[in-house]
VMD Tcl script that draws the C-alpha trace (Angstrom):
set ca {
  {-108.43 -21.07 20.30}
  {-104.66 -21.19 20.63}
  {-102.32 -19.43 18.23}
  {-98.84 -20.91 18.05}
  {-96.59 -18.20 16.71}
  {-93.42 -16.16 16.88}
  {-93.93 -12.42 17.37}
  {-90.90 -11.73 15.16}
  {-92.68 -13.35 12.21}
  {-94.92 -11.27 10.00}
  {-96.77 -14.42 8.97}
  {-97.63 -15.08 12.62}
  {-98.54 -11.47 13.33}
  {-101.11 -11.47 10.50}
  {-103.12 -14.01 12.49}
  {-102.87 -11.99 15.70}
  {-103.89 -8.78 13.92}
  {-106.99 -10.39 12.41}
  {-108.03 -11.80 15.78}
  {-107.48 -8.43 17.46}
  {-109.32 -6.51 14.71}
  {-112.31 -8.86 14.91}
  {-112.17 -9.25 18.72}
  {-111.79 -13.02 18.45}
  {-110.70 -14.64 21.73}
  {-107.41 -16.54 21.65}
  {-104.41 -17.46 23.70}
  {-100.99 -16.88 22.20}
  {-98.38 -19.60 22.60}
  {-95.05 -17.99 21.83}
  {-92.60 -20.18 19.90}
  {-89.18 -18.62 19.41}
  {-88.03 -20.10 16.13}
  {-84.49 -18.80 16.59}
  {-83.88 -20.35 20.00}
  {-82.65 -23.83 20.67}
  {-85.52 -24.47 23.08}
  {-87.80 -27.30 21.99}
  {-91.36 -26.40 21.07}
  {-94.10 -27.41 23.49}
  {-94.97 -31.07 23.02}
  {-98.61 -30.28 22.23}
  {-97.50 -28.02 19.38}
  {-94.92 -30.25 17.75}
  {-96.88 -33.47 18.00}
  {-100.47 -32.56 17.34}
  {-100.78 -29.36 15.36}
  {-100.30 -29.07 11.62}
  {-96.91 -30.78 11.60}
  {-95.20 -28.05 13.62}
  {-95.80 -25.24 11.12}
  {-95.83 -21.61 12.26}
  {-98.26 -20.04 12.54}
  {-100.78 -22.67 13.51}
  {-104.13 -22.23 15.19}
  {-105.60 -24.97 17.30}
  {-109.36 -24.58 17.46}
  {-111.36 -25.32 20.59}
  {-112.47 -28.65 19.13}
  {-108.83 -29.72 18.62}
  {-108.65 -29.21 14.87}
  {-105.53 -27.42 13.64}
  {-104.94 -25.11 10.69}
  {-101.60 -23.86 9.37}
  {-100.46 -21.42 6.66}
  {-101.02 -17.79 7.57}
  {-103.25 -16.75 4.69}
  {-105.45 -19.85 5.03}
  {-105.80 -19.09 8.74}
  {-106.79 -15.46 8.28}
  {-109.18 -16.41 5.48}
  {-110.87 -18.86 7.87}
  {-110.95 -16.51 10.85}
  {-112.34 -13.57 8.88}
  {-115.18 -15.42 7.15}
  {-118.35 -13.34 7.31}
  {-116.48 -10.19 8.39}
  {-115.84 -6.87 6.68}
  {-112.26 -7.98 5.99}
  {-113.54 -10.13 3.11}
  {-115.40 -8.25 0.37}
  {-119.02 -9.27 -0.22}
  {-118.67 -8.86 -3.99}
  {-117.41 -12.15 -5.44}
  {-114.98 -10.53 -7.88}
  {-113.53 -8.24 -5.20}
  {-113.12 -11.28 -2.91}
  {-111.30 -13.08 -5.72}
  {-109.03 -10.05 -6.20}
  {-108.29 -10.21 -2.46}
  {-107.36 -13.87 -2.85}
  {-105.19 -12.98 -5.83}
  {-103.20 -10.62 -3.59}
  {-103.00 -13.28 -0.84}
  {-101.50 -15.82 -3.26}
  {-99.22 -13.18 -4.77}
  {-97.96 -12.20 -1.30}
  {-96.72 -15.72 -0.60}
  {-95.09 -16.27 -4.00}
  {-93.96 -12.86 -5.24}
  {-93.43 -10.69 -2.14}
  {-92.64 -12.69 1.00}
  {-89.83 -14.80 -0.57}
  {-87.93 -11.62 -1.35}
  {-88.85 -8.84 1.09}
  {-89.21 -11.10 4.14}
  {-86.20 -13.27 3.31}
  {-83.92 -10.23 2.92}
  {-85.26 -8.89 6.23}
  {-84.56 -12.20 7.96}
  {-81.04 -12.34 6.59}
  {-80.22 -8.80 7.70}
  {-82.18 -8.50 10.96}
  {-81.65 -12.00 12.33}
  {-78.61 -13.44 10.59}
  {-76.68 -10.17 10.64}
  {-75.87 -10.05 6.93}
  {-75.00 -6.63 5.50}
  {-77.14 -5.41 2.60}
  {-74.13 -5.88 0.30}
  {-74.26 -9.65 0.92}
  {-77.91 -10.10 -0.06}
  {-78.74 -12.06 -3.19}
  {-79.12 -9.36 -5.90}
  {-81.95 -11.32 -7.53}
  {-83.92 -11.34 -4.27}
  {-83.40 -7.60 -3.90}
  {-84.47 -6.98 -7.52}
  {-87.60 -9.10 -7.08}
  {-88.37 -7.41 -3.75}
  {-88.31 -4.00 -5.42}
  {-90.46 -5.38 -8.25}
  {-93.03 -6.46 -5.65}
  {-92.98 -3.02 -4.03}
  {-93.38 -1.42 -7.47}
  {-96.46 -3.54 -8.19}
  {-97.98 -2.46 -4.89}
  {-97.10 1.19 -5.60}
  {-98.82 0.98 -8.98}
  {-102.01 -0.41 -7.43}
  {-102.03 1.91 -4.44}
  {-101.57 4.98 -6.61}
  {-105.15 4.42 -7.80}
  {-106.88 2.79 -4.81}
  {-106.80 3.53 -1.08}
  {-106.32 -0.12 -0.18}
  {-105.29 -3.07 -2.36}
  {-108.84 -4.07 -3.31}
  {-110.48 -0.65 -3.31}
  {-111.50 1.81 -0.63}
  {-111.97 -0.61 2.27}
  {-109.32 -2.61 4.11}
  {-109.32 -6.34 3.40}
  {-107.23 -9.37 4.26}
  {-105.01 -8.46 1.31}
  {-103.87 -5.39 3.22}
  {-103.36 -7.30 6.47}
  {-101.30 -9.93 4.69}
  {-99.08 -7.54 2.78}
  {-98.62 -5.11 5.65}
  {-96.79 -7.70 7.73}
  {-93.51 -7.54 5.85}
  {-93.94 -4.36 3.80}
  {-93.99 -2.18 6.93}
  {-90.61 -3.70 7.88}
  {-89.08 -3.72 4.39}
  {-86.41 -1.26 5.55}
  {-85.08 -3.96 7.88}
  {-84.30 -5.98 4.74}
  {-82.47 -3.12 3.06}
  {-85.42 -1.90 0.97}
  {-85.80 1.87 0.79}
  {-89.35 3.16 0.44}
  {-88.43 6.76 -0.45}
  {-89.73 6.38 -4.01}
  {-92.93 4.60 -2.92}
  {-95.21 7.37 -1.67}
  {-98.42 5.40 -2.18}
  {-97.01 2.39 -0.32}
  {-95.90 4.61 2.57}
  {-99.35 6.23 2.73}
  {-101.00 2.81 2.67}
  {-98.75 1.47 5.45}
  {-99.83 4.32 7.71}
  {-103.52 3.95 6.91}
  {-103.47 0.18 7.30}
  {-101.60 0.36 10.60}
  {-104.15 2.90 11.85}
  {-107.08 0.75 10.71}
  {-105.64 -2.25 12.56}
  {-104.84 -0.20 15.68}
  {-101.09 -0.80 15.33}
  {-98.38 1.64 16.33}
  {-96.25 2.82 13.40}
  {-93.42 0.48 12.51}
  {-90.00 1.75 13.45}
}
mol new
graphics top color blue
foreach p $ca { graphics top sphere $p radius 0.5 }
foreach p [lrange $ca 0 end-1] q [lrange $ca 1 end] { graphics top cylinder $p $q radius 0.2 }
display resetview
């Protein structure tokens, strides 16, 4: 399997982390989305319309969209709860991450870390919604170790990607003790060094 991804992208890193956690063999094809270099021909022409991340399976089939990829790769593993309702709650967090977290936390990070915008130039609505997302996570994690209970799931992998780097988007986690605890525990469970 080939993973086409950019190591600066949390969405791409989710896929790598799941493969590493589950010891799935892969080769990483690094695509720098910020450079002017063209993508490899095999990526741009044959895999999921050039979306990052994309996995190209050994049989040539391609799959894009980070949460769909990790859901596929983790099937039958401990990263997906056996209980149907718990699995649905995991999916709820996966959908929520893409629509209510990533568009705010990750976008602010991109604008500050890669476009060089100062925090004062960020869209106030994006900042407000980013803090609302962090508050929802704090509320959940104040009562459960991980997002869907006491065992790590894909929900945690997905939301860790940009939450651990929220400070790079101007978000301060001082008032989010449960989120900070969860970041550390999730990083440890995935064998990741602490985010800087």
